[in-house]
N, C-alpha and C positions, 0 to 999 in steps of 0.2 A: 448389152439388150444397146439400144438407140434413145438418142438424147430427143426430146423434144424441143420443138421452136419454141422460143420465148413467145415468139408474136403470138404462137394460137392461144400460149398461156395466159398475156394481156389480154386476149382479145374474150374466152371466154371470162375470165377476171370482169372486165369489164359490164358481158354480159349478164353474169350470174349475178353482178354487183347493183344491176339496173333493175331485178326483178322486185327486188326488196320496196325502194320507193316509190318503182310503179303503182304496185299497188295501196300502199299506203296515200301517193296522192289521190288516188282512186277513190277509195274510203273515206275520205276525206272529204272529196267534194258531190259523192253521194248522199254525206251527211250533212253539208253545210246546203247542198238544194232542200234536202229534204226538211231541213228547220227553215226552210224561209218558206217553204209550201205549209209548215204548221203557222208559221206566223210571223207573215209578212212585214211586219212595225218593225222587227228591231232588224232587219235585213243588213245595216252598216254593221252590228255587232258583230251579227252571225261570220261577213264575210270579213269580218278586219281577222276574229280568233281564225279562220278558216287560213287564211294567206299567212299566218304568222305560221300556225301549223304544217302548212305545205312547207316551209322555210325549214324548219325543221327534221322534215323528210326530205331533204332535199340534201340537207348537210350530211345526209348519210350517206349521200352517194357521193360528194363531192370528198370526204375521207375518205372513199373507194377509190377515186380517181388519186387522191395525195400518195395513199399509201403503194399507188399500184408504180405510180412514174416518177418516186423516191426510190423506189428498190430494185436492183440489178436484177 
């Protein structure tokens, strides 16, 4: 049986690991825009919470990269 190129495995890991956070950031952004459209007076509070959520969602991708590059 032939071995698989490690670069291919790393590329697939990055690609598949980025799908979840990308969907999460899109959902947070869509929800923030919808909430601001319904209640524009509290735009600052909504955006502050949205940025915190985007940071938490992007932390998942950071963990994917950390695991990927620290393993052999």
